C-alpha positions as CSV (number, residue, x, y, z in Angstrom):
1,X,132.4,140.6,-180.0
2,X,131.6,139.8,-176.6
3,X,128.8,141.9,-175.4
4,X,129.1,143.3,-172.3
5,X,125.9,144.4,-170.1
6,X,124.1,145.4,-167.0
7,X,121.3,143.7,-165.1
8,X,119.4,146.6,-163.2
9,X,115.5,146.4,-161.7
10,X,113.1,149.4,-160.2
11,X,111.1,147.7,-157.8
12,X,111.0,144.5,-159.6
13,X,110.6,145.9,-163.1
14,X,113.7,144.5,-164.5
15,X,116.2,145.8,-167.7
16,X,119.3,145.4,-169.4
17,X,121.7,148.3,-170.0
18,X,124.3,148.0,-173.1
19,X,127.3,150.6,-173.1
20,X,127.7,151.6,-177.0
21,X,129.4,154.7,-176.2
22,X,132.3,154.9,-178.7
23,X,131.3,152.4,-181.2
24,X,128.3,151.9,-183.6
25,X,125.0,150.5,-181.7
26,X,125.2,146.4,-181.8
27,X,121.4,146.0,-181.0
28,X,119.2,144.8,-183.4
29,X,115.0,144.1,-182.8
30,X,116.3,140.5,-183.8
31,X,119.2,140.7,-180.9
32,X,117.1,142.4,-178.4
33,X,114.4,139.7,-178.9
34,X,117.0,136.9,-178.2
35,X,118.2,139.2,-175.2
36,X,115.1,139.5,-173.3
37,X,114.2,135.7,-173.7
38,X,114.0,134.4,-169.9
39,X,114.9,131.3,-170.8
40,X,117.7,131.5,-174.1
41,X,118.9,135.2,-172.9
42,X,119.3,137.4,-170.2
43,X,115.4,138.1,-169.5
44,X,114.2,141.9,-168.8
45,X,110.9,143.6,-170.0
46,X,113.0,146.5,-171.4
47,X,116.8,146.7,-172.7
48,X,118.3,150.3,-173.0
49,X,121.3,151.5,-175.1
50,X,123.2,154.1,-174.1
51,X,124.8,155.9,-177.0
52,X,127.2,159.3,-177.5
53,X,125.3,162.0,-177.7
54,X,126.8,166.0,-178.3
55,X,124.4,167.5,-175.7
56,X,123.7,165.3,-172.7
57,X,125.8,162.7,-171.2
58,X,124.3,159.7,-173.3
59,X,121.2,158.9,-176.2
60,X,119.2,156.5,-175.0
61,X,117.5,153.7,-177.0
62,X,115.1,151.4,-175.6
63,X,113.8,148.1,-176.8
64,X,111.1,145.5,-175.7
65,X,111.2,142.2,-174.6
66,X,109.5,140.9,-177.9
67,X,112.6,143.4,-179.9
68,X,109.9,146.3,-180.2
69,X,110.9,149.7,-179.8
70,X,109.6,152.3,-177.1
71,X,110.4,156.0,-177.0
72,X,110.4,156.4,-173.6
73,X,110.7,153.9,-170.1
74,X,111.0,155.7,-166.8
75,X,112.6,152.8,-164.8
76,X,115.3,152.0,-167.5
77,X,116.3,155.9,-167.6
78,X,116.9,156.1,-164.0
79,X,118.7,153.1,-164.2
80,X,120.9,154.7,-166.8
81,X,120.9,158.3,-164.9
82,X,122.2,155.5,-161.9
83,X,124.8,154.1,-163.9
84,X,126.3,157.4,-165.4
85,X,126.0,159.2,-162.1
86,X,128.0,156.8,-160.4
87,X,130.7,157.0,-163.4
88,X,131.3,160.5,-162.9
89,X,130.7,161.0,-159.0
90,X,128.0,163.7,-159.7
91,X,124.4,164.2,-158.5
92,X,122.8,165.5,-161.7
93,X,123.3,164.0,-165.2
94,X,121.1,164.6,-168.5
95,X,120.0,162.0,-170.8
96,X,118.5,161.9,-174.5
97,X,115.6,159.9,-175.5
98,X,113.0,160.6,-178.3
99,X,110.9,162.5,-175.9
100,X,113.8,164.9,-175.8
101,X,116.7,166.2,-173.2
102,X,115.8,164.5,-169.9
103,X,116.8,165.9,-166.5
104,X,117.9,163.2,-163.6
105,X,119.1,163.6,-160.2
106,X,120.1,161.6,-157.3
107,X,118.0,162.3,-154.3
108,X,119.1,162.2,-150.4
109,X,117.7,158.6,-150.2
110,X,120.2,157.6,-153.2
111,X,117.1,157.1,-155.1
112,X,117.0,158.6,-158.6
113,X,114.5,161.1,-160.2
114,X,113.8,161.8,-163.7
115,X,111.6,164.3,-165.7
116,X,109.7,162.6,-168.0
117,X,108.4,165.3,-170.4
118,X,104.9,166.8,-170.7
119,X,102.1,164.3,-171.1
120,X,99.8,164.2,-174.1
121,X,96.0,164.6,-173.9
122,X,94.5,164.5,-177.5
123,X,93.4,162.1,-179.3
124,X,95.5,162.1,-182.5
125,X,99.0,162.0,-179.5
126,X,97.6,159.4,-177.7
127,X,96.8,158.0,-180.3
128,X,93.1,157.1,-180.2
129,X,91.4,156.0,-183.5
130,X,89.0,158.9,-183.5
131,X,88.5,162.1,-181.9
132,X,87.2,161.9,-178.4
133,X,87.5,163.3,-174.8
134,X,90.7,161.6,-173.6
135,X,89.4,161.9,-170.0
136,X,86.1,159.8,-170.4
137,X,86.4,157.1,-172.8
138,X,83.3,155.5,-174.1
139,X,84.2,152.1,-172.5
140,X,83.0,150.2,-169.5
141,X,84.3,151.8,-166.7
142,X,84.5,154.9,-168.2
143,X,88.7,155.2,-168.5
144,X,90.8,158.1,-169.0
145,X,93.7,158.0,-171.6
146,X,96.7,159.9,-171.7
147,X,100.6,159.5,-173.6
148,X,103.7,159.4,-171.7
149,X,105.8,158.7,-175.1
150,X,103.7,155.6,-175.1
151,X,99.7,155.3,-175.0
152,X,97.9,154.6,-171.0
153,X,94.2,154.1,-170.4
154,X,93.5,154.2,-166.6
155,X,90.7,152.7,-164.9
156,X,89.5,154.0,-161.6
157,X,88.0,150.9,-159.6
158,X,87.0,150.5,-156.2
159,X,88.8,147.4,-154.9
160,X,91.4,145.6,-157.2
161,X,91.2,142.2,-155.5
162,X,88.7,141.1,-157.7
163,X,89.9,141.9,-161.1
164,X,91.5,139.0,-163.4
165,X,94.1,141.4,-165.0
166,X,95.7,138.6,-167.4
167,X,91.7,138.4,-169.3
168,X,90.9,141.9,-168.6
169,X,94.2,143.4,-169.8
170,X,94.3,141.9,-173.7
171,X,90.6,142.8,-174.2
172,X,91.2,146.6,-173.2
173,X,95.0,146.7,-174.7
174,X,93.7,145.4,-178.5
175,X,90.4,147.4,-178.3
176,X,89.8,149.1,-181.7
177,X,89.8,152.7,-179.7
178,X,93.6,152.3,-179.5
179,X,95.2,151.6,-183.2
180,X,98.7,151.2,-181.7
181,X,97.3,149.2,-178.6
182,X,97.9,150.4,-175.1
183,X,98.8,149.8,-171.8
184,X,96.0,149.3,-169.2
185,X,96.0,150.7,-165.6
186,X,93.6,149.5,-162.8
187,X,93.8,152.1,-160.3
188,X,92.2,152.1,-156.3
189,X,92.3,155.4,-154.9
190,X,93.9,154.7,-151.1
191,X,93.7,158.8,-150.5
192,X,94.4,161.7,-152.6
193,X,98.2,161.1,-152.6
194,X,98.1,157.7,-152.6
195,X,97.2,155.0,-155.3
196,X,97.5,150.8,-155.7
197,X,98.4,150.3,-159.4
198,X,98.3,147.2,-161.4
199,X,99.5,147.2,-164.7
200,X,98.7,145.2,-168.1
201,X,101.7,146.0,-170.1
202,X,101.2,146.6,-173.7
203,X,102.3,143.9,-175.3
204,X,101.6,141.0,-173.1
205,X,102.8,141.4,-169.3
206,X,101.8,142.0,-165.9
207,X,104.9,143.7,-164.5
208,X,105.7,144.4,-161.2
209,X,105.9,148.2,-162.1
210,X,106.6,150.3,-165.1
211,X,107.9,154.2,-164.6
212,X,105.7,155.6,-167.6
213,X,102.3,153.5,-166.3
214,X,102.6,154.9,-162.8
215,X,103.3,158.4,-164.2
216,X,100.3,158.2,-166.5
217,X,98.3,156.5,-163.6
218,X,99.1,159.7,-161.8
219,X,98.5,162.0,-163.9
220,X,94.9,160.9,-165.1
221,X,94.0,160.5,-161.6
222,X,95.1,164.4,-161.0
223,X,93.1,165.4,-163.8
224,X,90.3,163.4,-162.9
225,X,90.2,165.7,-159.7
226,X,90.8,162.7,-157.8
227,X,94.4,162.7,-156.5
228,X,96.7,165.9,-155.7
229,X,100.7,166.1,-156.3
230,X,103.0,164.2,-155.3
231,X,101.1,161.1,-155.5
232,X,102.8,158.1,-154.3
233,X,102.1,154.8,-156.6
234,X,102.2,151.5,-154.8
235,X,103.0,148.9,-157.2
236,X,103.1,145.1,-157.2
237,X,106.8,145.6,-156.7
238,X,107.4,148.4,-154.8
239,X,106.2,152.0,-154.6
240,X,107.3,155.1,-157.1
241,X,106.8,158.7,-156.5
242,X,105.0,160.9,-159.5
243,X,104.8,164.7,-159.2
244,X,103.1,166.7,-161.7
245,X,101.7,170.3,-161.2
246,X,99.1,169.9,-164.0
247,X,100.6,171.6,-166.7
248,X,104.3,171.3,-166.5
249,X,106.4,168.2,-167.2
250,X,106.2,165.0,-165.1
251,X,108.9,164.0,-162.8
252,X,109.4,160.1,-161.1
253,X,111.5,159.3,-158.3
254,X,112.5,155.8,-156.8
255,X,114.9,153.3,-155.8
256,X,116.8,151.5,-158.9
257,X,119.2,148.3,-158.1
258,X,121.9,146.9,-159.6
259,X,121.6,143.3,-159.9
260,X,124.5,142.1,-161.8
261,X,127.1,142.6,-164.8
262,X,128.2,140.1,-167.6
263,X,129.2,139.0,-170.8
264,X,127.6,137.2,-174.1
């Protein structure tokens, strides 16, 4: 059977949406990996499948390009919300992920915001290999760690320019301290409400942006006392805004763009 899809991106962080509402989810780990191949498939950072849900507009299931699953993706969640809101002619919609119910809004500038849930800081939730203070990890550079449904490690640096992300990222990602590996952030604080962020994504990539990484970087900066909410996060592909009051849920806002649709 033909498999219809929509290709979108959020400031260059690209993803594919497949609508499986009203039928069985056709995506397996192997098929997700085949679709994620940029030479033989469609190509994406993440794949999101929309399924039926009794208490929200859709159940969202996420895959990485290597076929592995993940609990959350801020960019793809906003893309799914954009599609659902356009479909129904509304300015708010609720979706469900492994992180629970997430409220999404259409903002006045046509961007989309999503409630990303509560960040986690205890060592078992991130997870870390042993009990540690997640705000000051015993690694060179003394990074901070947290979970946004996936593990994150944030380094605060004076200047991003001299850093070799492609060399440093894999070393930190696979450090024994992170039993499930980790996303790695390199953050330059511009002012108390602006950061420049570069990312090494878990499982091997330097993306133009990442919703969950932007959230975790801003949250760790606020925890360190370096930043005030809301924080504008300047990624390689463009800006997003992260809001967090230090206790409640994190909210992510930014543009999403539909590129093309097709059928395989």
